[in-house]
C-alpha positions in Angstrom: 91.5 60.3 -109.9 92.5 57.2 -112.3 90.4 54.3 -111.6 92.5 50.9 -111.1 90.9 48.2 -114.4 88.6 45.8 -113.3 87.0 43.6 -115.8 83.1 44.2 -116.4 81.1 41.4 -114.7 79.3 39.0 -116.9 75.6 38.2 -117.0 75.2 34.7 -119.0 72.2 34.2 -117.7 70.4 37.5 -119.5 69.4 37.2 -123.5 72.3 38.4 -125.7 69.5 40.8 -127.8 68.7 42.0 -124.2 68.6 45.8 -124.6 69.8 46.7 -121.4 72.6 44.0 -121.6 74.0 45.7 -124.4 73.3 49.2 -123.2 75.4 48.4 -120.3 78.1 46.6 -122.9 78.2 50.1 -124.8 79.3 51.9 -121.7 81.9 49.5 -120.3 79.4 48.2 -117.6 79.0 45.1 -118.6 80.6 42.1 -120.7 79.3 39.6 -123.2 79.6 36.0 -122.0 81.1 33.8 -125.0 78.0 32.3 -125.4 75.9 35.9 -125.8 78.8 36.7 -128.3 78.3 33.5 -130.4 74.3 34.3 -130.3 74.8 37.6 -131.3 77.4 36.3 -134.2 74.9 34.0 -135.5 71.6 35.7 -135.3 71.4 39.3 -134.4 69.7 41.2 -137.4 72.8 42.8 -139.3 71.9 46.5 -138.9 70.7 46.0 -135.4 74.4 44.7 -134.1 75.8 46.9 -136.2 74.2 50.0 -134.4 75.6 48.5 -131.1 79.1 47.9 -132.1 79.1 51.7 -133.6 77.6 52.7 -130.2 80.5 51.1 -128.4 83.2 52.4 -130.8 81.6 55.9 -130.0 81.8 55.6 -126.1 85.4 55.2 -126.4 86.2 57.3 -129.5 83.7 59.9 -129.7 81.8 60.8 -132.6 83.8 62.8 -134.4 87.5 61.1 -135.4 88.5 58.1 -137.0 92.1 57.3 -137.7 94.5 56.3 -140.2 98.6 55.6 -140.0 101.3 56.0 -142.8 103.9 53.0 -142.8 105.2 50.5 -145.1 104.6 46.9 -144.7 108.1 45.3 -145.3 108.4 41.7 -145.9 111.9 41.3 -145.4 112.1 37.5 -146.4 109.4 35.1 -148.4 111.8 31.9 -146.8 109.7 30.0 -144.3 110.0 26.6 -143.0 106.4 26.5 -142.0 103.6 25.4 -144.8 100.7 27.1 -143.8 98.0 26.0 -146.3 96.3 29.6 -146.4 99.3 31.1 -147.5 100.4 32.1 -150.9 103.3 34.0 -149.9 106.1 31.5 -148.6 109.0 29.8 -150.3 111.6 27.3 -149.9 114.8 28.6 -149.9 115.9 27.0 -153.5 112.7 28.3 -155.3 114.0 30.8 -158.1 111.6 33.5 -156.4 112.9 33.3 -152.9 114.7 36.2 -151.6 115.7 38.1 -148.6 116.2 41.8 -148.4 119.4 43.3 -148.2 119.6 45.9 -145.4 120.2 48.9 -148.1 117.4 47.6 -149.6 115.4 48.2 -146.7 116.3 51.2 -146.0 115.6 52.4 -149.2 111.9 51.6 -148.7 112.0 53.3 -145.3 113.8 56.5 -146.9 110.3 56.4 -149.3 108.0 55.7 -146.6 109.5 59.3 -145.1 109.3 61.3 -147.6 105.5 61.0 -147.6 105.1 61.5 -144.0 105.1 58.1 -142.8 105.9 57.5 -139.4 106.4 53.6 -138.6 107.5 50.4 -140.8 105.6 46.7 -140.4 108.5 44.8 -140.8 107.5 40.7 -141.2 108.9 38.0 -143.2 108.8 34.2 -143.4 110.5 31.9 -140.7 113.9 31.5 -142.6 116.3 29.2 -140.6 119.3 30.5 -142.7 119.5 34.0 -140.8 121.4 34.6 -138.0 120.2 36.7 -134.8 123.1 39.0 -135.6 121.2 39.5 -138.9 118.2 41.1 -136.9 120.1 43.0 -134.6 122.6 44.6 -137.0 119.4 45.1 -139.0 117.2 46.8 -136.2 120.4 49.2 -135.3 121.4 50.2 -138.6 117.3 51.2 -139.2 117.3 53.4 -135.9 120.7 55.1 -137.0 119.2 56.1 -140.3 115.9 56.6 -139.3 115.3 57.6 -135.6 112.2 58.7 -135.8 110.6 55.5 -137.6 108.5 53.2 -135.2 109.6 49.7 -136.0 106.6 47.8 -135.5 108.1 44.2 -136.6 108.1 40.5 -135.8 105.1 38.4 -135.3 105.2 35.3 -132.6 105.7 32.7 -135.2 108.8 34.4 -136.0 109.7 34.8 -132.3 109.1 31.3 -131.7 111.2 30.2 -134.4 113.9 32.8 -133.3 113.7 30.7 -130.4 113.9 27.3 -132.5 117.1 28.9 -134.0 119.2 30.7 -131.9 119.0 28.3 -129.0 118.8 30.9 -126.3 119.2 30.0 -122.6 116.1 29.7 -120.6 114.2 27.3 -118.3 110.9 27.8 -120.4 109.6 29.1 -123.2 108.8 32.3 -122.1 112.6 32.5 -120.9 113.7 31.7 -124.1 111.5 34.1 -125.5 112.4 36.7 -123.2 116.0 36.5 -124.0 115.8 36.9 -127.8 113.0 40.0 -127.5 115.0 42.0 -124.9 118.0 41.8 -127.3 116.1 42.6 -130.5 114.0 45.5 -128.3 117.8 46.9 -127.5 118.7 47.0 -130.9 115.5 48.9 -131.7 112.2 47.3 -131.8 109.3 49.5 -130.6 106.4 47.1 -130.7 105.1 43.9 -132.2 102.7 42.8 -134.6 99.5 40.7 -134.3 100.8 38.0 -137.3 99.8 34.7 -137.4 97.0 34.7 -134.9 94.7 33.2 -137.6 92.5 30.8 -135.5 93.4 29.5 -131.6 91.3 26.7 -131.6 93.5 23.5 -132.0 92.2 21.8 -134.1 91.9 24.2 -137.0 95.4 25.4 -136.2 96.4 22.1 -136.9 95.0 21.5 -140.1 95.9 25.1 -141.5 99.0 26.3 -140.0 101.4 23.4 -140.3 104.8 24.2 -138.6 103.8 27.0 -137.2 103.2 27.8 -133.3 100.1 27.1 -131.1 98.0 29.3 -129.6 99.6 29.1 -126.1 103.1 29.9 -127.7 101.3 33.2 -129.5 99.8 34.7 -126.6 103.1 33.8 -124.7 105.2 35.8 -126.7 102.7 39.0 -126.7 102.3 38.3 -123.0 106.3 38.6 -122.9 106.4 41.5 -124.8 103.6 43.4 -122.9 105.6 42.7 -119.6 108.8 44.6 -121.3 106.5 47.6 -122.1 105.9 46.9 -126.0 102.8 47.5 -127.1 101.3 45.0 -129.5 98.3 44.0 -131.7 96.0 40.8 -132.0 94.6 39.3 -135.3 92.3 37.1 -136.5 91.6 35.4 -140.1 88.4 33.4 -140.7 86.1 32.3 -143.0 87.7 29.3 -143.8 87.4 25.6 -142.0 86.5 27.2 -138.6 82.9 27.3 -137.0 81.5 30.3 -135.5 82.3 29.2 -132.1 86.3 29.2 -133.0 85.8 33.0 -133.6 84.1 33.7 -130.2 86.9 31.5 -128.7 89.7 33.3 -130.2 88.5 36.4 -129.2 88.0 35.3 -125.5 91.5 34.3 -125.0 92.4 37.4 -126.6 90.3 39.3 -124.0 91.9 37.0 -120.9 95.3 37.4 -121.6 94.6 41.5 -121.7 92.8 41.4 -118.7 95.8 39.3 -117.3 98.5 41.7 -118.0 96.4 44.8 -117.3 95.9 43.5 -113.8 99.4 42.4 -113.2 100.6 45.6 -114.4 98.5 47.8 -112.3 96.8 49.3 -115.3 93.8 52.2 -115.0 90.5 52.1 -117.2 92.7 54.4 -119.5 95.4 52.7 -119.7 93.2 49.8 -121.2 90.8 51.8 -124.0 93.3 54.9 -124.2 96.0 56.0 -126.9 99.8 55.6 -125.5 99.8 59.1 -124.3 97.4 58.0 -121.5 99.5 55.0 -120.6 100.9 55.0 -117.1 101.7 51.7 -116.3 105.2 49.9 -117.2 103.2 47.0 -118.7 102.6 47.4 -122.6 99.1 45.4 -123.4 97.3 45.0 -126.8 96.4 48.2 -128.1 94.4 46.8 -131.7 92.3 44.2 -132.8 92.0 43.6 -136.6 90.2 40.7 -138.3 89.8 39.7 -142.2 88.4 37.1 -144.0 90.4 34.4 -145.6 91.9 35.2 -149.1 92.0 32.1 -151.5 93.7 32.3 -154.5 96.9 30.7 -155.3 97.1 28.7 -151.9 96.5 25.2 -151.2 93.3 26.1 -148.6 91.6 27.8 -151.4 91.7 24.6 -153.9 89.4 23.3 -150.9 85.9 23.0 -152.3 83.3 25.4 -150.6 80.7 23.4 -148.3 77.4 22.6 -150.4 79.1 22.1 -153.4 78.4 18.6 -153.9 74.6 17.3 -153.3 75.8 15.1 -150.0 76.8 18.2 -148.7 74.0 18.4 -146.3 73.4 19.8 -142.7 75.5 22.0 -140.6 79.0 23.2 -141.4 81.8 20.9 -140.8 83.4 23.5 -138.7 80.8 24.4 -136.7 80.1 20.6 -135.7 83.8 20.4 -134.5 83.8 24.0 -132.9 83.0 24.7 -128.9 83.6 27.8 -127.4 86.8 26.2 -125.4 88.4 25.5 -128.4 88.6 21.9 -127.5 86.5 20.3 -130.5 87.1 16.9 -131.9 88.4 17.1 -135.2 86.7 13.4 -135.9 83.2 14.9 -135.2 82.5 15.6 -138.4 84.2 13.5 -141.5 84.4 16.3 -143.7 86.0 19.1 -141.2 89.1 20.6 -142.8 87.8 19.2 -146.1 85.2 22.1 -146.9 85.6 25.8 -146.7 83.2 28.3 -145.6 84.1 31.5 -147.3 83.1 35.1 -145.8 81.8 37.8 -147.8 80.9 41.2 -146.8 78.2 40.7 -144.8 79.9 38.2 -142.7 83.1 40.3 -142.3 81.0 43.1 -140.8 79.1 40.9 -138.6 82.4 39.1 -137.0 83.8 42.6 -136.7 80.6 44.3 -134.8 80.9 40.9 -132.1 84.5 41.6 -131.9 83.9 45.6 -131.0 81.2 43.8 -128.2 83.2 41.3 -126.9 86.9 43.2 -126.9 85.7 45.3 -123.9 89.5 46.0 -123.0 91.0 46.7 -126.3 91.0 50.0 -127.6 90.9 50.0 -131.5 89.1 47.9 -133.4 90.8 48.4 -137.4 89.1 48.3 -140.4 90.3 45.5 -143.1 90.0 47.5 -146.2 93.2 45.9 -148.0 91.5 42.4 -148.1 87.7 43.6 -148.5 87.8 46.7 -150.5 87.9 50.2 -149.6 84.2 51.4 -149.7 83.4 48.0 -147.9 86.3 49.5 -145.5 84.3 52.6 -145.3 81.0 50.9 -144.2 83.3 49.4 -141.6 83.3 52.1 -139.8 79.7 52.1 -138.9 80.4 48.6 -137.8 82.5 48.9 -134.6 85.7 49.5 -136.8 87.6 53.4 -135.5 90.7 53.0 -137.5 91.0 52.6 -141.3 94.9 51.1 -140.9 97.6 52.2 -143.3 97.6 53.6 -146.7 99.8 50.7 -147.6 103.0 51.7 -149.4 103.9 47.8 -149.8 102.4 44.3 -148.9 103.0 41.3 -150.4 101.5 38.5 -148.3 97.7 39.5 -149.2 98.5 40.3 -152.6 100.2 36.8 -152.9 96.5 35.6 -152.3 95.0 37.9 -155.6 93.9 40.8 -153.6 95.2 44.0 -154.6 94.1 46.8 -153.1 96.0 50.0 -152.8 95.2 53.3 -151.7 96.9 56.4 -151.0 96.6 59.0 -148.1 93.9 61.2 -149.8 91.9 58.3 -150.7 91.8 57.4 -147.5 90.8 60.7 -145.9 87.8 60.8 -148.5 86.4 57.2 -147.1 86.7 58.4 -143.2 85.2 61.9 -144.2 82.5 60.2 -146.3 81.8 57.7 -143.8 80.7 61.1 -141.3 83.9 61.5 -139.6 87.2 63.6 -139.7 90.2 62.0 -140.8 93.3 61.8 -138.4 96.5 60.8 -138.8 97.6 58.1 -136.1 101.3 56.8 -134.8 101.9 53.3 -133.5 100.1 54.0 -130.3 97.0 55.7 -131.6 98.0 59.2 -130.7 96.8 61.3 -133.0 99.5 63.4 -134.9 97.3 65.6 -137.1 93.5 66.2 -137.5 92.3 67.0 -141.2 89.7 69.5 -140.5 90.9 72.4 -142.7 91.0 73.0 -146.2 94.9 71.5 -146.7 93.6 68.5 -146.0 95.0 65.7 -148.5 91.2 64.9 -149.4 89.8 68.4 -149.8 93.1 69.7 -152.1 92.2 66.8 -154.5 90.1 68.6 -157.7 89.6 66.3 -159.8 89.1 62.4 -158.1 88.4 60.7 -161.8 92.1 61.9 -162.2 93.6 61.3 -158.6 91.7 57.4 -158.9 93.7 56.3 -161.7 96.8 56.9 -160.3 98.8 54.6 -157.5 101.2 55.1 -154.5 104.6 55.7 -155.3 107.4 54.2 -157.7 110.5 53.4 -157.0 113.0 54.5 -159.4 115.4 51.9 -160.6 117.9 54.3 -161.5 118.3 56.8 -158.4 119.9 59.8 -159.1 122.5 59.6 -157.0 123.8 56.4 -155.2 121.9 54.8 -152.2 118.8 57.8 -153.4 115.6 56.4 -153.1 113.2 58.1 -155.7 109.4 58.3 -154.7 107.3 59.9 -157.2 103.5 60.5 -155.7 100.9 59.8 -158.2 103.5 57.8 -160.5 102.5 54.2 -162.1 103.4 51.8 -160.5 102.7 48.0 -160.0 100.8 47.1 -157.1 102.5 45.2 -154.7 
């Protein structure tokens, strides 16, 4: 008999490193308080933190399988009216390299995806005021007409908030206005929402780095509306810039709280909360995954900010830590250098933050490894630090690569990384239901006989002279510039 979901109890009086507490967290019988999560993030030895996070991942996902998805990240426009200091992708409409893709170009990209067994597109773009609602409705309808089996994972919360501003829909409040737009996009073919634009929810940080982007309340409200409409979503966090460690925990806490809310209101079971879509029995959707990654500084305005410690007078605690608190209400005036210094995160801090997210987010099914920003081998190690999913083969990505990160892996390499970490690779869909388990000799990685040759190849090329009109040409293993 299914058990109605109830959040595990917190035990704030216990030391964060208490093995009894952490064992109960692993079993889903207790949850970390924000203060305990902060203590783990600050001071628990990395390997010990990884062991506990790995134990929690195994409690949810088992000891054998770790997943990935074949999708394509389509950035349909780079025109954006926000001026986020961490972004190297955005352009003004009159910039020489501003673009908006035609529907036919998007169709060609999807055809290439389908040709290699892909199951979904991740479609996001800048917040372009020149695109009317009908542009989006017609695009979605055309995608579903041509590719009915492709899952459309599209339009992050900041895009929806700008849709409200651009389209001026009816409604008494923001939630009603978002719902009016989202219902129409869902009817046209929208299947789920990505968690882009999460960044850091803390108001002092968000105000500094995300000029023109929606605040935390609007972001979370957008996802809540999606959940009440039965859509699954993901949540994200970009860290390693001006924020304090407490800001990261506050961010995770808000995701957990709003997940509790929708699970409670939707009458979810425990299986709904921490199971794949096939186990889903309620009318509401919810967050299926949490993915975090460090800020990539190249080619961004924020990247030009000096590192903390670069000047002799940079002594004492990092400014972000002075400002941050677990309520997200820090005073930006508490340190004169707040927002003027960054603290970048390397591999160790990335793994530490991900591990804490696995332990903190007891009501989130999947934790994704961020090999796109950290590189394939740190992504592989992340499977021992609480991650259960390696994300996508990433046929195309323009936002992160604009900031200097250009990792690109095909299916065979992704499978090899998972197998090399001690697991069996399994392809999934957007709902984290498994499509195929690669436990036989026909597995993509096991069919490769010469890795030295294979690893020099890119995933695909797009032929600029297709053999037939409107045809999309795909060559596995051809030479292609990483996008």
